[in-house]
PDB file of N, CA, C and O in Angstrom, chain B, residues numbered from 101:
ATOM      1  N   MET B 101       0.379  -9.967  14.034  1.00  0.00           N
ATOM      2  CA  MET B 101      -0.140  -9.487  12.769  1.00  0.00           C
ATOM      3  C   MET B 101      -0.616  -8.044  12.952  1.00  0.00           C
ATOM      4  O   MET B 101      -1.263  -7.711  13.945  1.00  0.00           O
ATOM      5  N   TYR B 102      -0.288  -7.208  11.989  1.00  0.00           N
ATOM      6  CA  TYR B 102      -0.646  -5.803  12.027  1.00  0.00           C
ATOM      7  C   TYR B 102      -1.557  -5.470  10.845  1.00  0.00           C
ATOM      8  O   TYR B 102      -1.494  -6.107   9.793  1.00  0.00           O
ATOM      9  N   LYS B 103      -2.395  -4.469  11.040  1.00  0.00           N
ATOM     10  CA  LYS B 103      -3.290  -4.025   9.972  1.00  0.00           C
ATOM     11  C   LYS B 103      -3.257  -2.504   9.930  1.00  0.00           C
ATOM     12  O   LYS B 103      -3.523  -1.838  10.931  1.00  0.00           O
ATOM     13  N   GLU B 104      -2.928  -1.962   8.759  1.00  0.00           N
ATOM     14  CA  GLU B 104      -2.845  -0.510   8.592  1.00  0.00           C
ATOM     15  C   GLU B 104      -3.749  -0.081   7.444  1.00  0.00           C
ATOM     16  O   GLU B 104      -3.957  -0.821   6.483  1.00  0.00           O
ATOM     17  N   HIS B 105      -4.279   1.130   7.569  1.00  0.00           N
ATOM     18  CA  HIS B 105      -5.184   1.705   6.567  1.00  0.00           C
ATOM     19  C   HIS B 105      -4.639   3.082   6.193  1.00  0.00           C
ATOM     20  O   HIS B 105      -4.377   3.910   7.065  1.00  0.00           O
ATOM     21  N   TYR B 106      -4.471   3.318   4.898  1.00  0.00           N
ATOM     22  CA  TYR B 106      -3.879   4.567   4.433  1.00  0.00           C
ATOM     23  C   TYR B 106      -4.767   5.236   3.388  1.00  0.00           C
ATOM     24  O   TYR B 106      -5.428   4.560   2.600  1.00  0.00           O
ATOM     25  N   PHE B 107      -4.777   6.551   3.387  1.00  0.00           N
ATOM     26  CA  PHE B 107      -5.398   7.339   2.325  1.00  0.00           C
ATOM     27  C   PHE B 107      -4.282   7.778   1.387  1.00  0.00           C
ATOM     28  O   PHE B 107      -3.335   8.450   1.796  1.00  0.00           O
ATOM     29  N   VAL B 108      -4.409   7.388   0.122  1.00  0.00           N
ATOM     30  CA  VAL B 108      -3.355   7.620  -0.865  1.00  0.00           C
ATOM     31  C   VAL B 108      -3.902   8.541  -1.951  1.00  0.00           C
ATOM     32  O   VAL B 108      -4.897   8.217  -2.600  1.00  0.00           O
ATOM     33  N   ASN B 109      -3.256   9.685  -2.150  1.00  0.00           N
ATOM     34  CA  ASN B 109      -3.726  10.661  -3.131  1.00  0.00           C
ATOM     35  C   ASN B 109      -3.482  10.198  -4.561  1.00  0.00           C
ATOM     36  O   ASN B 109      -2.488   9.538  -4.862  1.00  0.00           O
ATOM     37  N   GLU B 110      -4.409  10.560  -5.425  1.00  0.00           N
ATOM     38  CA  GLU B 110      -4.315  10.318  -6.865  1.00  0.00           C
ATOM     39  C   GLU B 110      -4.159   8.849  -7.229  1.00  0.00           C
ATOM     40  O   GLU B 110      -3.400   8.495  -8.132  1.00  0.00           O
ATOM     41  N   LEU B 111      -4.868   8.024  -6.535  1.00  0.00           N
ATOM     42  CA  LEU B 111      -4.905   6.591  -6.835  1.00  0.00           C
ATOM     43  C   LEU B 111      -6.154   6.361  -7.684  1.00  0.00           C
ATOM     44  O   LEU B 111      -7.129   5.759  -7.234  1.00  0.00           O
ATOM     45  N   THR B 112      -6.101   6.854  -8.924  1.00  0.00           N
ATOM     46  CA  THR B 112      -7.325   7.052  -9.692  1.00  0.00           C
ATOM     47  C   THR B 112      -7.663   6.010 -10.750  1.00  0.00           C
ATOM     48  O   THR B 112      -8.776   6.021 -11.276  1.00  0.00           O
ATOM     49  N   ASN B 113      -6.744   5.115 -11.078  1.00  0.00           N
ATOM     50  CA  ASN B 113      -7.092   4.149 -12.113  1.00  0.00           C
ATOM     51  C   ASN B 113      -6.531   2.770 -11.792  1.00  0.00           C
ATOM     52  O   ASN B 113      -5.777   2.604 -10.834  1.00  0.00           O
ATOM     53  N   SER B 114      -6.904   1.783 -12.601  1.00  0.00           N
ATOM     54  CA  SER B 114      -6.516   0.406 -12.312  1.00  0.00           C
ATOM     55  C   SER B 114      -5.011   0.174 -12.449  1.00  0.00           C
ATOM     56  O   SER B 114      -4.455  -0.672 -11.747  1.00  0.00           O
ATOM     57  N   ASN B 115      -4.343   0.910 -13.340  1.00  0.00           N
ATOM     58  CA  ASN B 115      -2.892   0.756 -13.465  1.00  0.00           C
ATOM     59  C   ASN B 115      -2.181   1.189 -12.195  1.00  0.00           C
ATOM     60  O   ASN B 115      -1.257   0.517 -11.737  1.00  0.00           O
ATOM     61  N   MET B 116      -2.606   2.310 -11.625  1.00  0.00           N
ATOM     62  CA  MET B 116      -2.006   2.793 -10.373  1.00  0.00           C
ATOM     63  C   MET B 116      -2.298   1.820  -9.237  1.00  0.00           C
ATOM     64  O   MET B 116      -1.436   1.535  -8.406  1.00  0.00           O
ATOM     65  N   LYS B 117      -3.521   1.321  -9.218  1.00  0.00           N
ATOM     66  CA  LYS B 117      -3.931   0.352  -8.197  1.00  0.00           C
ATOM     67  C   LYS B 117      -3.029  -0.881  -8.257  1.00  0.00           C
ATOM     68  O   LYS B 117      -2.536  -1.342  -7.228  1.00  0.00           O
ATOM     69  N   THR B 118      -2.818  -1.405  -9.444  1.00  0.00           N
ATOM     70  CA  THR B 118      -1.994  -2.591  -9.629  1.00  0.00           C
ATOM     71  C   THR B 118      -0.545  -2.322  -9.260  1.00  0.00           C
ATOM     72  O   THR B 118       0.105  -3.160  -8.635  1.00  0.00           O
ATOM     73  N   GLU B 119      -0.036  -1.161  -9.641  1.00  0.00           N
ATOM     74  CA  GLU B 119       1.351  -0.804  -9.333  1.00  0.00           C
ATOM     75  C   GLU B 119       1.593  -0.778  -7.824  1.00  0.00           C
ATOM     76  O   GLU B 119       2.578  -1.340  -7.345  1.00  0.00           O
ATOM     77  N   VAL B 120       0.704  -0.131  -7.079  1.00  0.00           N
ATOM     78  CA  VAL B 120       0.844  -0.040  -5.622  1.00  0.00           C
ATOM     79  C   VAL B 120       0.718  -1.422  -4.995  1.00  0.00           C
ATOM     80  O   VAL B 120       1.514  -1.794  -4.132  1.00  0.00           O
ATOM     81  N   LYS B 121      -0.276  -2.175  -5.427  1.00  0.00           N
ATOM     82  CA  LYS B 121      -0.512  -3.509  -4.864  1.00  0.00           C
ATOM     83  C   LYS B 121       0.690  -4.421  -5.090  1.00  0.00           C
ATOM     84  O   LYS B 121       1.133  -5.100  -4.164  1.00  0.00           O
ATOM     85  N   ASN B 122       1.218  -4.443  -6.301  1.00  0.00           N
ATOM     86  CA  ASN B 122       2.368  -5.297  -6.608  1.00  0.00           C
ATOM     87  C   ASN B 122       3.613  -4.880  -5.833  1.00  0.00           C
ATOM     88  O   ASN B 122       4.369  -5.733  -5.370  1.00  0.00           O
ATOM     89  N   ALA B 123       3.828  -3.577  -5.691  1.00  0.00           N
ATOM     90  CA  ALA B 123       4.987  -3.089  -4.935  1.00  0.00           C
ATOM     91  C   ALA B 123       4.898  -3.530  -3.471  1.00  0.00           C
ATOM     92  O   ALA B 123       5.892  -3.964  -2.889  1.00  0.00           O
ATOM     93  N   LEU B 124       3.717  -3.419  -2.885  1.00  0.00           N
ATOM     94  CA  LEU B 124       3.552  -3.798  -1.482  1.00  0.00           C
ATOM     95  C   LEU B 124       3.698  -5.302  -1.281  1.00  0.00           C
ATOM     96  O   LEU B 124       4.253  -5.742  -0.274  1.00  0.00           O
ATOM     97  N   LYS B 125       3.212  -6.080  -2.219  1.00  0.00           N
ATOM     98  CA  LYS B 125       3.311  -7.537  -2.091  1.00  0.00           C
ATOM     99  C   LYS B 125       4.750  -8.023  -2.153  1.00  0.00           C
ATOM    100  O   LYS B 125       5.044  -9.131  -1.706  1.00  0.00           O
ATOM    101  N   ASP B 126       5.654  -7.214  -2.700  1.00  0.00           N
ATOM    102  CA  ASP B 126       7.073  -7.580  -2.775  1.00  0.00           C
ATOM    103  C   ASP B 126       7.793  -7.418  -1.443  1.00  0.00           C
ATOM    104  O   ASP B 126       8.922  -7.884  -1.296  1.00  0.00           O
ATOM    105  N   ILE B 127       7.165  -6.769  -0.474  1.00  0.00           N
ATOM    106  CA  ILE B 127       7.775  -6.579   0.848  1.00  0.00           C
ATOM    107  C   ILE B 127       7.644  -7.871   1.645  1.00  0.00           C
ATOM    108  O   ILE B 127       6.548  -8.412   1.793  1.00  0.00           O
ATOM    109  N   ASP B 128       8.765  -8.358   2.155  1.00  0.00           N
ATOM    110  CA  ASP B 128       8.770  -9.564   2.977  1.00  0.00           C
ATOM    111  C   ASP B 128       7.971  -9.311   4.255  1.00  0.00           C
ATOM    112  O   ASP B 128       8.284  -8.396   5.017  1.00  0.00           O
ATOM    113  N   GLY B 129       6.947 -10.117   4.483  1.00  0.00           N
ATOM    114  CA  GLY B 129       6.104  -9.980   5.666  1.00  0.00           C
ATOM    115  C   GLY B 129       4.719  -9.458   5.354  1.00  0.00           C
ATOM    116  O   GLY B 129       3.820  -9.584   6.186  1.00  0.00           O
ATOM    117  N   VAL B 130       4.514  -8.877   4.182  1.00  0.00           N
ATOM    118  CA  VAL B 130       3.180  -8.407   3.800  1.00  0.00           C
ATOM    119  C   VAL B 130       2.356  -9.613   3.383  1.00  0.00           C
ATOM    120  O   VAL B 130       2.752 -10.377   2.503  1.00  0.00           O
ATOM    121  N   ASN B 131       1.194  -9.776   4.031  1.00  0.00           N
ATOM    122  CA  ASN B 131       0.335 -10.934   3.774  1.00  0.00           C
ATOM    123  C   ASN B 131      -0.784 -10.627   2.791  1.00  0.00           C
ATOM    124  O   ASN B 131      -1.036 -11.405   1.871  1.00  0.00           O
ATOM    125  N   GLN B 132      -1.456  -9.496   2.979  1.00  0.00           N
ATOM    126  CA  GLN B 132      -2.580  -9.143   2.118  1.00  0.00           C
ATOM    127  C   GLN B 132      -2.598  -7.643   1.878  1.00  0.00           C
ATOM    128  O   GLN B 132      -2.223  -6.850   2.742  1.00  0.00           O
ATOM    129  N   VAL B 133      -3.048  -7.271   0.669  1.00  0.00           N
ATOM    130  CA  VAL B 133      -3.152  -5.864   0.296  1.00  0.00           C
ATOM    131  C   VAL B 133      -4.483  -5.657  -0.402  1.00  0.00           C
ATOM    132  O   VAL B 133      -4.838  -6.406  -1.312  1.00  0.00           O
ATOM    133  N   TRP B 134      -5.215  -4.644   0.021  1.00  0.00           N
ATOM    134  CA  TRP B 134      -6.447  -4.234  -0.653  1.00  0.00           C
ATOM    135  C   TRP B 134      -6.277  -2.783  -1.065  1.00  0.00           C
ATOM    136  O   TRP B 134      -5.925  -1.932  -0.249  1.00  0.00           O
ATOM    137  N   VAL B 135      -6.530  -2.509  -2.337  1.00  0.00           N
ATOM    138  CA  VAL B 135      -6.432  -1.152  -2.857  1.00  0.00           C
ATOM    139  C   VAL B 135      -7.798  -0.776  -3.417  1.00  0.00           C
ATOM    140  O   VAL B 135      -8.336  -1.468  -4.281  1.00  0.00           O
ATOM    141  N   ASN B 136      -8.354   0.324  -2.919  1.00  0.00           N
ATOM    142  CA  ASN B 136      -9.642   0.810  -3.395  1.00  0.00           C
ATOM    143  C   ASN B 136      -9.403   2.144  -4.088  1.00  0.00           C
ATOM    144  O   ASN B 136      -9.205   3.166  -3.431  1.00  0.00           O
ATOM    145  N   SER B 137      -9.423   2.129  -5.420  1.00  0.00           N
ATOM    146  CA  SER B 137      -9.146   3.364  -6.158  1.00  0.00           C
ATOM    147  C   SER B 137     -10.294   4.361  -6.072  1.00  0.00           C
ATOM    148  O   SER B 137     -10.074   5.562  -6.231  1.00  0.00           O
ATOM    149  N   THR B 138     -11.505   3.893  -5.827  1.00  0.00           N
ATOM    150  CA  THR B 138     -12.646   4.799  -5.693  1.00  0.00           C
ATOM    151  C   THR B 138     -12.500   5.685  -4.464  1.00  0.00           C
ATOM    152  O   THR B 138     -12.730   6.892  -4.524  1.00  0.00           O
ATOM    153  N   ASN B 139     -12.119   5.075  -3.356  1.00  0.00           N
ATOM    154  CA  ASN B 139     -11.947   5.811  -2.092  1.00  0.00           C
ATOM    155  C   ASN B 139     -10.513   6.267  -1.871  1.00  0.00           C
ATOM    156  O   ASN B 139     -10.218   6.956  -0.894  1.00  0.00           O
ATOM    157  N   GLU B 140      -9.615   5.880  -2.786  1.00  0.00           N
ATOM    158  CA  GLU B 140      -8.189   6.184  -2.666  1.00  0.00           C
ATOM    159  C   GLU B 140      -7.614   5.696  -1.335  1.00  0.00           C
ATOM    160  O   GLU B 140      -6.934   6.435  -0.623  1.00  0.00           O
ATOM    161  N   THR B 141      -7.907   4.426  -1.021  1.00  0.00           N
ATOM    162  CA  THR B 141      -7.420   3.843   0.225  1.00  0.00           C
ATOM    163  C   THR B 141      -6.633   2.566  -0.057  1.00  0.00           C
ATOM    164  O   THR B 141      -6.850   1.875  -1.052  1.00  0.00           O
ATOM    165  N   VAL B 142      -5.712   2.283   0.861  1.00  0.00           N
ATOM    166  CA  VAL B 142      -4.920   1.058   0.816  1.00  0.00           C
ATOM    167  C   VAL B 142      -4.959   0.452   2.214  1.00  0.00           C
ATOM    168  O   VAL B 142      -4.743   1.145   3.208  1.00  0.00           O
ATOM    169  N   GLU B 143      -5.233  -0.835   2.279  1.00  0.00           N
ATOM    170  CA  GLU B 143      -5.221  -1.545   3.541  1.00  0.00           C
ATOM    171  C   GLU B 143      -4.210  -2.677   3.432  1.00  0.00           C
ATOM    172  O   GLU B 143      -4.200  -3.421   2.451  1.00  0.00           O
ATOM    173  N   VAL B 144      -3.361  -2.803   4.444  1.00  0.00           N
ATOM    174  CA  VAL B 144      -2.279  -3.781   4.412  1.00  0.00           C
ATOM    175  C   VAL B 144      -2.289  -4.591   5.705  1.00  0.00           C
ATOM    176  O   VAL B 144      -2.349  -4.033   6.801  1.00  0.00           O
ATOM    177  N   ILE B 145      -2.229  -5.908   5.561  1.00  0.00           N
ATOM    178  CA  ILE B 145      -2.044  -6.801   6.705  1.00  0.00           C
ATOM    179  C   ILE B 145      -0.645  -7.383   6.585  1.00  0.00           C
ATOM    180  O   ILE B 145      -0.278  -7.924   5.542  1.00  0.00           O
ATOM    181  N   TYR B 146       0.135  -7.272   7.657  1.00  0.00           N
ATOM    182  CA  TYR B 146       1.535  -7.702   7.593  1.00  0.00           C
ATOM    183  C   TYR B 146       2.041  -8.201   8.933  1.00  0.00           C
ATOM    184  O   TYR B 146       1.437  -7.965   9.980  1.00  0.00           O
ATOM    185  N   ASN B 147       3.152  -8.888   8.870  1.00  0.00           N
ATOM    186  CA  ASN B 147       3.899  -9.365  10.036  1.00  0.00           C
ATOM    187  C   ASN B 147       5.331  -8.886   9.898  1.00  0.00           C
ATOM    188  O   ASN B 147       5.716  -8.345   8.861  1.00  0.00           O
ATOM    189  N   GLU B 148       6.118  -9.084  10.940  1.00  0.00           N
ATOM    190  CA  GLU B 148       7.541  -8.806  10.846  1.00  0.00           C
ATOM    191  C   GLU B 148       8.140  -9.748   9.824  1.00  0.00           C
ATOM    192  O   GLU B 148       7.669 -10.882   9.734  1.00  0.00           O
ATOM    193  N   PRO B 149       9.112  -9.380   9.070  1.00  0.00           N
ATOM    194  CA  PRO B 149      10.005  -8.251   9.243  1.00  0.00           C
ATOM    195  C   PRO B 149       9.501  -6.945   8.627  1.00  0.00           C
ATOM    196  O   PRO B 149      10.181  -5.925   8.742  1.00  0.00           O
ATOM    197  N   ALA B 150       8.325  -6.939   7.974  1.00  0.00           N
ATOM    198  CA  ALA B 150       7.791  -5.698   7.400  1.00  0.00           C
ATOM    199  C   ALA B 150       7.515  -4.689   8.513  1.00  0.00           C
ATOM    200  O   ALA B 150       7.145  -5.057   9.628  1.00  0.00           O
ATOM    201  N   THR B 151       7.703  -3.412   8.187  1.00  0.00           N
ATOM    202  CA  THR B 151       7.429  -2.346   9.144  1.00  0.00           C
ATOM    203  C   THR B 151       6.499  -1.327   8.501  1.00  0.00           C
ATOM    204  O   THR B 151       6.391  -1.260   7.276  1.00  0.00           O
ATOM    205  N   GLU B 152       5.839  -0.544   9.320  1.00  0.00           N
ATOM    206  CA  GLU B 152       4.958   0.493   8.797  1.00  0.00           C
ATOM    207  C   GLU B 152       5.749   1.509   7.976  1.00  0.00           C
ATOM    208  O   GLU B 152       5.275   1.970   6.938  1.00  0.00           O
ATOM    209  N   ALA B 153       6.946   1.860   8.435  1.00  0.00           N
ATOM    210  CA  ALA B 153       7.782   2.815   7.693  1.00  0.00           C
ATOM    211  C   ALA B 153       8.130   2.272   6.313  1.00  0.00           C
ATOM    212  O   ALA B 153       8.119   3.017   5.333  1.00  0.00           O
ATOM    213  N   GLU B 154       8.434   0.994   6.229  1.00  0.00           N
ATOM    214  CA  GLU B 154       8.757   0.374   4.945  1.00  0.00           C
ATOM    215  C   GLU B 154       7.545   0.394   4.005  1.00  0.00           C
ATOM    216  O   GLU B 154       7.692   0.622   2.805  1.00  0.00           O
ATOM    217  N   ILE B 155       6.366   0.159   4.546  1.00  0.00           N
ATOM    218  CA  ILE B 155       5.139   0.184   3.748  1.00  0.00           C
ATOM    219  C   ILE B 155       4.875   1.599   3.228  1.00  0.00           C
ATOM    220  O   ILE B 155       4.554   1.780   2.053  1.00  0.00           O
ATOM    221  N   ILE B 156       5.007   2.583   4.086  1.00  0.00           N
ATOM    222  CA  ILE B 156       4.794   3.979   3.676  1.00  0.00           C
ATOM    223  C   ILE B 156       5.804   4.375   2.607  1.00  0.00           C
ATOM    224  O   ILE B 156       5.434   4.987   1.605  1.00  0.00           O
ATOM    225  N   ASN B 157       7.069   4.034   2.808  1.00  0.00           N
ATOM    226  CA  ASN B 157       8.095   4.343   1.806  1.00  0.00           C
ATOM    227  C   ASN B 157       7.801   3.676   0.480  1.00  0.00           C
ATOM    228  O   ASN B 157       8.027   4.264  -0.577  1.00  0.00           O
ATOM    229  N   CYS B 158       7.302   2.460   0.526  1.00  0.00           N
ATOM    230  CA  CYS B 158       6.976   1.728  -0.690  1.00  0.00           C
ATOM    231  C   CYS B 158       5.858   2.427  -1.451  1.00  0.00           C
ATOM    232  O   CYS B 158       5.959   2.598  -2.666  1.00  0.00           O
ATOM    233  N   ILE B 159       4.801   2.830  -0.769  1.00  0.00           N
ATOM    234  CA  ILE B 159       3.689   3.531  -1.419  1.00  0.00           C
ATOM    235  C   ILE B 159       4.187   4.837  -2.029  1.00  0.00           C
ATOM    236  O   ILE B 159       3.864   5.152  -3.174  1.00  0.00           O
ATOM    237  N   GLU B 160       4.966   5.589  -1.271  1.00  0.00           N
ATOM    238  CA  GLU B 160       5.480   6.862  -1.774  1.00  0.00           C
ATOM    239  C   GLU B 160       6.450   6.661  -2.939  1.00  0.00           C
ATOM    240  O   GLU B 160       6.551   7.526  -3.809  1.00  0.00           O
ATOM    241  N   SER B 161       7.159   5.541  -2.969  1.00  0.00           N
ATOM    242  CA  SER B 161       8.104   5.275  -4.067  1.00  0.00           C
ATOM    243  C   SER B 161       7.376   5.019  -5.390  1.00  0.00           C
ATOM    244  O   SER B 161       7.992   5.092  -6.453  1.00  0.00           O
ATOM    245  N   THR B 162       6.087   4.723  -5.337  1.00  0.00           N
ATOM    246  CA  THR B 162       5.314   4.536  -6.564  1.00  0.00           C
ATOM    247  C   THR B 162       4.816   5.871  -7.111  1.00  0.00           C
ATOM    248  O   THR B 162       4.139   5.911  -8.139  1.00  0.00           O
ATOM    249  N   GLY B 163       5.153   6.968  -6.421  1.00  0.00           N
ATOM    250  CA  GLY B 163       4.798   8.294  -6.897  1.00  0.00           C
ATOM    251  C   GLY B 163       3.543   8.864  -6.287  1.00  0.00           C
ATOM    252  O   GLY B 163       3.023   9.869  -6.773  1.00  0.00           O
ATOM    253  N   HIS B 164       3.041   8.246  -5.231  1.00  0.00           N
ATOM    254  CA  HIS B 164       1.813   8.716  -4.596  1.00  0.00           C
ATOM    255  C   HIS B 164       2.115   9.356  -3.250  1.00  0.00           C
ATOM    256  O   HIS B 164       3.017   8.919  -2.534  1.00  0.00           O
ATOM    257  N   SER B 165       1.365  10.386  -2.911  1.00  0.00           N
ATOM    258  CA  SER B 165       1.502  10.988  -1.592  1.00  0.00           C
ATOM    259  C   SER B 165       0.367  10.468  -0.706  1.00  0.00           C
ATOM    260  O   SER B 165      -0.659   9.991  -1.190  1.00  0.00           O
ATOM    261  N   MET B 166       0.582  10.574   0.581  1.00  0.00           N
ATOM    262  CA  MET B 166      -0.395  10.046   1.541  1.00  0.00           C
ATOM    263  C   MET B 166      -0.875  11.140   2.473  1.00  0.00           C
ATOM    264  O   MET B 166      -0.184  12.129   2.716  1.00  0.00           O
ATOM    265  N   GLU B 167      -2.070  10.938   2.984  1.00  0.00           N
ATOM    266  CA  GLU B 167      -2.638  11.880   3.967  1.00  0.00           C
ATOM    267  C   GLU B 167      -2.437  11.331   5.350  1.00  0.00           C
ATOM    268  O   GLU B 167      -2.838  11.962   6.329  1.00  0.00           O
TER     269      GLU B 167
END
């Protein structure tokens, strides 16, 4: 099991939070997702076959950039 923490820019409202969370949950192997729009952070717990690169690509595909 892996746990990653990301800072995501412009994650400012509940719609964006929901969009990112739902996109990540669609990845096979992602177990849990926490999105904090106040701190603009995303935390993901996952297993294989999910990869960190796939998670990053998924977040960026929702239109958000990461630090």
